[in-house]
C-alpha positions as CSV (number, residue, x, y, z in Angstrom):
1,G,0.5,-9.6,4.4
2,H,3.4,-7.4,3.2
3,L,6.2,-8.2,0.8
4,V,9.6,-6.5,0.9
5,T,12.1,-6.9,-1.9
6,L,15.7,-5.9,-1.7
7,E,17.5,-5.1,-5.0
8,R,21.1,-4.1,-5.4
9,E,20.4,-2.3,-8.7
10,A,17.7,0.3,-9.2
11,V,17.1,-1.0,-12.7
12,A,16.1,-4.4,-11.3
13,A,13.7,-2.8,-8.8
14,E,12.1,-0.7,-11.6
15,M,11.7,-3.8,-13.8
16,A,10.0,-5.7,-10.9
17,A,7.7,-2.7,-10.1
18,Q,6.5,-2.7,-13.7
19,N,5.7,-6.4,-13.4
20,W,3.5,-6.0,-10.3
21,E,2.0,-2.6,-11.4
22,A,-1.2,-4.4,-12.6
23,S,-1.5,-6.6,-9.5
24,P,-4.3,-5.9,-7.0
25,H,-1.6,-6.5,-4.4
26,K,0.8,-3.8,-5.5
27,S,0.1,-1.7,-2.4
28,K,1.5,-4.5,-0.3
29,I,4.8,-4.6,-2.0
30,E,7.8,-2.5,-0.9
31,S,11.0,-2.4,-2.9
32,R,14.3,-1.2,-1.4
33,V,17.5,-0.6,-3.3
34,G,21.0,-0.9,-2.0
35,E,23.5,-3.3,-0.5
36,A,21.7,-6.2,1.2
37,G,23.6,-6.0,4.4
38,D,22.8,-2.3,4.9
39,L,19.1,-2.9,3.9
40,L,18.8,-5.8,6.3
41,A,20.3,-3.8,9.1
42,A,17.9,-1.0,8.4
43,L,14.9,-3.4,8.5
44,A,16.1,-4.8,11.8
45,S,16.5,-1.4,13.3
46,E,13.0,-0.6,12.3
47,G,11.8,-3.7,14.1
48,A,10.8,-5.6,11.0
49,S,10.3,-9.4,11.1
50,F,9.2,-11.9,8.5
51,D,7.7,-15.3,8.3
52,L,9.7,-16.1,5.1
53,V,13.1,-14.9,3.9
54,F,14.4,-15.9,0.5
55,L,18.1,-15.1,-0.2
56,D,19.2,-15.0,-3.8
57,V,22.7,-13.6,-3.5
58,D,26.3,-14.5,-4.5
59,K,27.7,-17.5,-2.6
60,P,30.5,-15.5,-0.9
61,G,28.0,-13.1,0.6
62,Y,25.4,-15.7,1.6
63,F,26.6,-16.7,5.1
64,S,27.1,-13.2,6.5
65,L,23.6,-12.2,5.3
66,Y,22.1,-15.4,6.8
67,Q,23.8,-14.5,10.1
68,T,22.4,-11.0,10.0
69,I,18.9,-12.3,9.4
70,M,19.2,-14.9,12.2
71,D,21.0,-12.7,14.8
72,T,18.8,-9.6,14.4
73,G,15.4,-11.4,14.6
74,L,14.4,-10.6,11.1
75,L,13.2,-14.2,10.7
76,R,10.4,-14.9,13.1
77,V,10.5,-18.1,15.3
78,G,9.0,-20.8,13.2
79,G,9.7,-18.9,10.0
80,L,11.3,-20.3,6.9
């Protein structure tokens, strides 16, 4: 498996990377920094798809990101 995290702030991504540095699974984790909508669009254009998507965003931005995930095929059929 592979895990992709999206962080708006570089400092949050750096903190997360420090936490998984000692994990035997660190090579399976990719962190991207930027605005979620742009990052999701980039993942979709790369042909990425996922079995599980967890959104932890501000409420006003939630629905548009949900639509992006659903409309671009980022969430696989049967995914959560």
